[in-house]
C-alpha positions as semicolon CSV with decimal commas, in nm:
position;residue;x (nm);y (nm);z (nm)
1;M;-0,011;-0,013;-0,009
2;S;0,151;0,343;-0,111
3;E;0,195;0,605;0,175
4;T;-0,081;0,835;0,003
5;R;-0,327;0,567;0,029
6;R;-0,233;0,440;0,394
7;Q;-0,279;0,820;0,486
8;L;-0,617;0,853;0,319
9;E;-0,728;0,509;0,486
10;L;-0,632;0,661;0,809
11;Q;-0,797;0,968;0,760
12;S;-1,131;0,749;0,643
13;D;-1,102;0,587;0,993
14;R;-1,078;0,885;1,193
15;I;-1,367;1,035;1,029
16;E;-1,595;0,717;1,083
17;M;-1,468;0,729;1,450
18;V;-1,548;1,102;1,510
19;L;-1,893;1,053;1,369
20;T;-1,967;0,738;1,544
21;T;-1,849;0,901;1,881
22;H;-2,093;1,180;1,861
23;K;-2,373;0,972;1,746
24;A;-2,382;1,047;1,390
25;P;-2,260;0,736;1,225
26;A;-2,161;0,718;0,879
27;R;-1,928;0,515;0,628
28;V;-1,663;0,664;0,410
29;T;-1,745;0,491;0,080
30;G;-1,458;0,650;-0,158
31;G;-1,318;0,980;-0,250
32;V;-1,104;1,205;-0,497
33;V;-0,790;1,379;-0,477
34;T;-0,799;1,720;-0,651
35;P;-0,486;1,943;-0,690
36;R;-0,624;2,150;-0,384
37;A;-0,827;1,936;-0,166
38;V;-0,900;1,575;-0,075
39;Q;-1,281;1,471;-0,060
40;F;-1,438;1,182;0,117
41;Y;-1,767;1,050;0,022
42;L;-1,992;0,994;0,294
43;A;-2,305;0,739;0,334
44;P;-2,474;0,827;0,654
45;L;-2,636;0,536;0,837
46;W;-3,029;0,510;0,875
47;G;-3,134;0,760;1,093
48;T;-2,833;1,002;1,092
49;R;-2,932;1,371;1,042
50;I;-2,737;1,537;0,775
51;N;-2,759;1,875;0,982
52;R;-2,571;1,658;1,273
53;V;-2,286;1,573;1,050
54;Q;-2,235;1,933;0,922
55;S;-2,247;2,066;1,308
56;L;-1,930;1,838;1,364
57;A;-1,716;2,031;1,116
58;E;-1,453;2,136;1,411
59;E;-1,456;1,815;1,570
60;L;-1,337;1,648;1,248
61;A;-1,068;1,919;1,161
62;L;-0,934;1,888;1,516
63;A;-0,935;1,492;1,472
64;L;-0,789;1,534;1,118
65;G;-0,514;1,791;1,210
66;V;-0,628;2,049;0,958
67;S;-0,720;2,400;0,962
68;S;-1,079;2,347;0,824
69;V;-1,314;2,094;0,689
70;R;-1,614;2,142;0,474
71;V;-1,934;1,913;0,465
72;S;-2,182;1,955;0,185
73;R;-2,455;1,751;0,021
74;Q;-2,460;1,689;-0,354
75;G;-2,795;1,523;-0,457
76;G;-2,805;1,198;-0,264
77;S;-2,451;1,196;-0,108
78;M;-2,218;1,380;0,105
79;Q;-1,904;1,517;0,091
80;L;-1,631;1,589;0,352
81;E;-1,357;1,812;0,198
82;I;-1,012;1,903;0,369
83;P;-0,733;2,106;0,217
84;R;-0,396;1,946;0,090
85;D;-0,085;2,053;0,253
86;D;0,090;2,032;-0,090
87;A;-0,185;2,220;-0,268
88;R;-0,081;2,295;-0,630
89;P;-0,248;2,528;-0,890
90;V;-0,422;2,399;-1,195
91;K;-0,219;2,510;-1,501
92;L;-0,434;2,640;-1,773
93;L;-0,172;2,572;-2,039
94;S;-0,123;2,222;-1,928
95;L;-0,508;2,175;-1,901
96;M;-0,575;2,302;-2,262
97;A;-0,290;2,072;-2,399
98;A;-0,459;1,770;-2,243
99;L;-0,793;1,881;-2,394
100;A;-0,623;1,931;-2,728
101;L;-0,524;1,573;-2,719
102;G;-0,820;1,436;-2,628
103;T;-0,703;1,265;-2,308
104;T;-0,962;1,372;-2,055
105;H;-1,323;1,380;-2,014
106;T;-1,509;1,716;-1,954
107;T;-1,793;1,881;-1,760
108;S;-1,963;2,143;-1,991
109;L;-2,214;2,405;-1,863
110;T;-2,427;2,391;-2,177
111;G;-2,780;2,261;-2,056
112;P;-3,003;2,203;-1,761
113;H;-2,756;1,934;-1,634
114;A;-2,399;1,957;-1,677
115;T;-2,304;1,672;-1,925
116;C;-1,979;1,499;-1,972
117;S;-1,835;1,428;-2,334
118;R;-1,511;1,289;-2,462
119;A;-1,287;1,577;-2,606
120;E;-1,201;1,544;-2,953
121;R;-0,842;1,433;-3,060
122;A;-0,699;1,765;-3,206
123;T;-0,381;1,970;-3,242
124;P;-0,314;2,248;-2,975
125;A;-0,397;2,514;-3,256
126;R;-0,710;2,359;-3,347
127;S;-0,832;2,202;-3,017
128;G;-1,131;1,972;-2,966
129;I;-1,283;2,232;-2,753
130;P;-1,612;2,337;-2,891
131;P;-1,638;2,677;-3,059
132;A;-1,688;3,003;-2,841
133;T;-1,619;2,771;-2,528
134;A;-1,398;2,895;-2,250
135;V;-1,179;2,656;-2,013
136;L;-1,281;2,726;-1,647
137;G;-1,064;2,469;-1,449
138;L;-1,105;2,147;-1,297
139;C;-1,459;2,017;-1,107
140;D;-1,414;1,864;-0,794
141;D;-1,432;1,497;-0,960
142;G;-1,123;1,592;-1,141
143;A;-1,272;1,660;-1,477
144;P;-1,206;1,982;-1,675
145;L;-1,492;2,220;-1,669
146;L;-1,563;2,421;-1,981
147;L;-1,821;2,711;-2,034
148;R;-1,984;2,721;-2,368
149;L;-2,122;3,092;-2,448
150;P;-2,361;3,022;-2,724
151;S;-2,562;2,786;-2,513
152;P;-2,913;2,953;-2,401
153;E;-2,820;2,833;-2,048
154;V;-2,521;3,044;-2,051
155;A;-2,508;3,362;-2,262
156;H;-2,360;3,601;-1,986
157;V;-2,170;3,515;-1,679
158;L;-2,114;3,715;-1,346
159;I;-1,785;3,636;-1,179
160;A;-1,803;3,734;-0,795
161;G;-1,575;3,706;-0,517
162;C;-1,389;3,911;-0,241
163;T;-1,011;4,006;-0,266
164;G;-0,792;3,704;-0,281
165;S;-1,085;3,483;-0,433
166;G;-0,923;3,471;-0,774
167;K;-1,191;3,627;-0,977
168;T;-0,925;3,842;-1,179
169;A;-0,735;3,543;-1,232
170;L;-1,043;3,355;-1,366
171;S;-1,124;3,641;-1,592
172;Q;-0,768;3,637;-1,748
173;T;-0,807;3,237;-1,784
174;I;-1,150;3,285;-1,967
175;I;-1,008;3,548;-2,197
176;L;-0,677;3,346;-2,282
177;S;-0,848;3,024;-2,346
178;L;-1,095;3,171;-2,576
179;A;-0,799;3,380;-2,764
180;M;-0,605;3,056;-2,804
181;T;-0,894;2,863;-2,982
182;H;-1,022;3,128;-3,195
183;R;-0,925;3,359;-3,502
184;R;-0,995;3,728;-3,477
185;S;-1,240;3,671;-3,736
186;Q;-1,413;3,437;-3,532
187;L;-1,431;3,597;-3,179
188;Q;-1,336;3,963;-3,076
189;F;-1,294;4,123;-2,722
190;V;-1,390;4,456;-2,550
191;L;-1,208;4,486;-2,231
192;V;-1,282;4,715;-1,951
193;D;-1,035;4,749;-1,681
194;P;-1,107;5,066;-1,471
195;K;-0,803;4,975;-1,228
196;R;-0,576;4,933;-1,513
197;H;-0,413;4,616;-1,400
198;A;-0,621;4,307;-1,470
199;F;-0,628;4,325;-1,841
200;T;-0,299;4,531;-1,935
201;P;-0,131;4,200;-2,054
202;F;-0,382;4,163;-2,329
203;A;-0,316;4,477;-2,490
204;P;-0,141;4,347;-2,784
205;L;-0,424;4,073;-2,857
206;P;-0,516;4,090;-3,226
207;H;-0,867;4,004;-3,106
208;L;-0,941;4,360;-2,934
209;L;-1,209;4,568;-3,107
210;R;-1,034;4,885;-2,914
211;P;-0,759;4,920;-2,694
212;V;-0,825;4,801;-2,328
213;I;-1,070;5,064;-2,182
214;G;-0,978;5,225;-1,841
215;D;-1,168;5,519;-1,844
216;V;-1,550;5,504;-1,726
217;S;-1,658;5,759;-1,985
218;E;-1,477;5,566;-2,266
219;A;-1,642;5,239;-2,123
220;V;-2,017;5,411;-2,170
221;V;-1,924;5,498;-2,523
222;A;-1,824;5,144;-2,613
223;L;-2,112;5,012;-2,451
224;R;-2,333;5,236;-2,648
225;E;-2,159;5,120;-2,949
226;L;-2,207;4,778;-2,889
227;V;-2,580;4,833;-2,848
228;T;-2,555;4,969;-3,187
229;V;-2,393;4,655;-3,335
230;M;-2,645;4,437;-3,145
231;E;-2,929;4,641;-3,286
232;A;-2,764;4,624;-3,650
233;R;-2,720;4,266;-3,607
234;G;-3,064;4,195;-3,501
235;A;-3,239;4,420;-3,770
236;G;-3,034;4,274;-4,064
237;G;-3,015;3,910;-3,948
238;V;-2,718;3,750;-3,844
239;A;-2,601;3,556;-4,156
240;A;-2,360;3,311;-3,977
241;L;-2,229;3,348;-3,643
242;S;-1,860;3,193;-3,621
243;A;-1,943;2,951;-3,350
244;T;-2,250;2,790;-3,548
245;R;-2,126;2,810;-3,917
246;R;-2,136;2,493;-4,082
247;P;-1,810;2,349;-4,276
248;G;-1,829;2,474;-4,619
249;D;-2,049;2,754;-4,571
250;S;-1,945;3,032;-4,773
251;S;-2,144;3,308;-4,625
252;D;-2,003;3,606;-4,427
253;V;-1,888;3,514;-4,095
254;I;-2,003;3,745;-3,794
255;P;-1,770;3,711;-3,536
256;R;-1,879;3,697;-3,148
257;I;-1,807;3,951;-2,943
258;V;-1,701;3,887;-2,551
259;V;-1,737;4,182;-2,333
260;V;-1,525;4,169;-2,019
261;L;-1,574;4,405;-1,747
262;D;-1,356;4,405;-1,442
263;E;-1,472;4,577;-1,107
264;L;-1,864;4,623;-1,204
265;A;-1,924;4,773;-0,879
266;D;-1,682;5,073;-0,939
267;L;-1,804;5,115;-1,309
268;T;-2,175;5,116;-1,198
269;Q;-2,124;5,362;-0,901
270;V;-1,882;5,628;-1,112
271;G;-2,078;5,555;-1,478
272;G;-2,422;5,549;-1,304
273;R;-2,745;5,533;-1,532
274;A;-2,533;5,615;-1,845
275;L;-2,351;5,300;-1,805
276;V;-2,606;5,095;-1,659
277;E;-2,859;5,124;-1,946
278;P;-2,664;5,015;-2,215
279;L;-2,507;4,748;-2,036
280;T;-2,855;4,604;-1,927
281;R;-2,974;4,608;-2,285
282;L;-2,672;4,404;-2,375
283;V;-2,740;4,142;-2,132
284;Q;-3,112;4,135;-2,216
285;R;-3,090;4,091;-2,610
286;G;-2,700;4,036;-2,676
287;R;-2,684;3,649;-2,666
288;E;-2,919;3,604;-2,964
289;V;-2,681;3,820;-3,179
290;G;-2,351;3,669;-3,072
291;I;-2,252;3,921;-2,796
292;H;-2,179;3,803;-2,434
293;V;-2,110;4,000;-2,128
294;I;-1,861;3,867;-1,850
295;A;-1,886;4,089;-1,555
296;C;-1,653;4,073;-1,237
297;T;-1,755;4,230;-0,908
298;Q;-1,602;4,167;-0,533
299;K;-1,924;4,351;-0,396
300;P;-2,217;4,142;-0,516
301;S;-2,471;4,345;-0,360
302;S;-2,843;4,408;-0,469
303;E;-2,743;4,753;-0,573
304;V;-2,479;4,623;-0,811
305;V;-2,655;4,337;-0,958
306;G;-2,992;4,525;-1,008
307;T;-3,300;4,323;-1,082
308;L;-3,292;4,349;-1,449
309;M;-2,921;4,271;-1,465
310;R;-2,976;3,980;-1,227
311;A;-3,223;3,794;-1,413
312;N;-2,983;3,815;-1,712
313;F;-2,673;3,661;-1,599
314;P;-2,810;3,300;-1,588
315;V;-2,441;3,151;-1,498
316;R;-2,255;3,273;-1,166
317;L;-1,902;3,181;-1,103
318;V;-1,867;3,252;-0,735
319;G;-1,541;3,253;-0,516
320;K;-1,513;3,322;-0,138
321;V;-1,728;3,584;-0,023
322;V;-1,756;3,762;0,301
323;S;-2,116;3,645;0,428
324;P;-2,383;3,426;0,353
325;E;-2,582;3,737;0,211
326;D;-2,316;3,817;-0,034
327;A;-2,319;3,435;-0,134
328;R;-2,691;3,442;-0,197
329;V;-2,676;3,776;-0,377
330;A;-2,372;3,648;-0,590
331;A;-2,515;3,293;-0,666
332;G;-2,879;3,398;-0,722
333;C;-2,978;3,124;-0,450
334;G;-2,925;3,021;-0,103
335;G;-2,742;2,724;0,052
336;T;-2,435;2,711;-0,185
337;G;-2,183;2,767;0,084
338;A;-2,001;3,027;-0,116
339;E;-1,902;3,203;0,205
340;K;-1,717;2,873;0,323
341;L;-1,468;2,855;0,001
342;T;-1,105;2,884;0,073
343;G;-1,007;3,143;-0,188
344;H;-0,734;3,144;-0,432
345;G;-0,928;2,990;-0,736
346;D;-1,189;2,788;-0,518
347;F;-1,515;2,840;-0,690
348;I;-1,872;2,727;-0,763
349;A;-2,031;2,741;-1,077
350;V;-2,406;2,801;-1,044
351;A;-2,627;2,717;-1,381
352;S;-2,982;2,610;-1,433
353;G;-3,022;2,542;-1,063
354;Q;-2,694;2,334;-1,035
355;V;-2,394;2,375;-0,838
356;L;-2,044;2,252;-0,942
357;R;-1,757;2,306;-0,724
358;F;-1,427;2,377;-0,942
359;Q;-1,067;2,492;-0,898
360;A;-1,014;2,772;-1,155
361;A;-0,702;2,722;-1,393
362;Y;-0,437;2,964;-1,340
363;V;-0,207;3,128;-1,602
364;S;0,075;3,363;-1,493
365;R;0,144;3,717;-1,635
366;A;0,468;3,577;-1,821
367;E;0,261;3,301;-1,972
368;V;-0,021;3,531;-2,079
369;E;0,220;3,770;-2,238
370;Q;0,393;3,482;-2,419
371;V;0,076;3,350;-2,555
372;V;-0,055;3,687;-2,664
373;A;0,289;3,737;-2,856
374;Q;0,229;3,410;-3,025
375;C;-0,110;3,506;-3,144
376;G;0,060;3,788;-3,356
377;S;-0,069;4,110;-3,444
378;I;-0,218;4,263;-3,721
379;P;-0,234;4,632;-3,845
380;R;-0,521;4,823;-3,675
381;R;-0,662;5,132;-3,850
382;W;-0,792;5,286;-3,560
383;D;-1,046;5,532;-3,630
384;V;-0,978;5,842;-3,408
385;T;-1,267;6,066;-3,552
386;R;-1,505;5,881;-3,360
387;S;-1,589;5,839;-2,981
388;G;-1,437;6,194;-2,890
389;G;-1,111;6,109;-3,058
390;R;-1,076;5,784;-2,903
391;P;-0,965;5,481;-3,127
392;S;-1,259;5,248;-3,182
393;L;-1,334;4,966;-3,445
394;L;-1,667;4,881;-3,333
395;H;-1,825;5,064;-3,624
396;Q;-1,666;4,828;-3,841
397;A;-1,881;4,568;-3,707
398;V;-2,180;4,739;-3,803
399;S;-2,051;4,782;-4,169
400;L;-1,996;4,399;-4,169
401;V;-2,334;4,345;-4,044
402;A;-2,510;4,591;-4,303
403;G;-2,273;4,417;-4,581
404;A;-2,391;4,073;-4,484
405;S;-2,790;4,164;-4,467
């Protein structure tokens, strides 16, 4: 028996002993070792109350010699999770390489229930990841978690978490994974970074419709232009969105546009109604014409996530938050336990009433810069006559739609 297996067996015995001693007997039926934690599957014996097991978290942590224990229920089973002493990050580039080679099963947020599918064998340049799909990280069962933007159950995404939760790193992971698997003609970005540090490494990315936005007034202009693009696409009829184009289709390709906003709370506070109105319109109607919004906030209050916007962010990626109330608002429902997450990339994904625990994939700044440089660059004809002298390519998207209709 290996040392790791011996340690797991010892911990299982201690868990069963503590629960039996406190009159909440349960058996450990198995488990899984993830890069950051060890999960044990519990089968409570007949008559054992679930809330009784959950109330023994401190006693279990003491017996196991760990800082904390997380007890949760998933469907008809219970899980007990302890942090690993030798926790390791999930590397985005390594994960994408495995997906490209088709060596792993994936869990995808694409429908009312997460579905597992075999990733197709492909090269890193043209991976088996479906079109317009971002890589998020690893689920608690070790399967890579993917986010397919065109799915009706996805559309727009809210990323929430306090400082240190890893929400900025997760947004960088989403951007880079999409950029690595799409050409500029297929997918383009508008990046809004009011603190001017989260998206700076993406400045040379050829997929940008305009330079990374740091000024709130410029963000308002960009969102209004995106509304114009949305209306033009809706009025003219989208001929062929890149993510749904069939092989051999010679019609004009309309690229999907992904808008990523960091620090949503600061943006809405400073920009006020002028910013909230076009943003709300985008999350209401953008998905049907290939425009997706990914918004990050560390203050998931009701004031920030208003009623209209809350109803149009069907997917929530929630990291560690301060209180159960913040967890409820961020996740859109109660009882997710987001306030008990450990931070540093420990997230839950909430979609279609389902909650999935996952470890967000991490990419360093040096890796971002290296990949962005490999993406190459294209000559950009920034039009400085629009947007008050600020450069923009968004009007070209309107022209493209008009030409395709």
